[in-house]
C-alpha angles and dihedrals in degrees: 000000000000136000124202134197128179138190114193129193095014107177097234133091114266091228091061092049093048091058091060095037094053091057091054102051095088094050128082114252092249091055089043093061091054092048093047092050090063099037112110099218133102090233090059092065092050093046091047091060094047094047091047090050091051092049092048093050091049095050097039095093093045093237096108130044123217092237093058097053125106133183112260095176140355109193124187111183129175118257130199119310119235106220117210135171129224130194114255138182122302094019096298130131128224125208122243118195114204105197127209133191142201117226121199125180124189120192127192136174 
């Protein structure tokens, strides 16, 4: 049995989220929540919410226990880029790309 949780259009670069997510794949989701709580990165707060949501959806029916769960997949894909302009020297404008990402977590027993 699998449980899924997804966060779309998170306003953080996918590269920054992948750094934190890669460190968590070997842990159990219960250990992951403890580790994320004390990680000093913006991505940790976003991933904490998604992992917690996946654990809650898996244990909602009472069929699975939080201690038995394992990560099957942690996907961090790029989302749409918000393109903005900023004033620069000599009357020019420079482009600013505000990146977003989609985070998907799949848990299994």
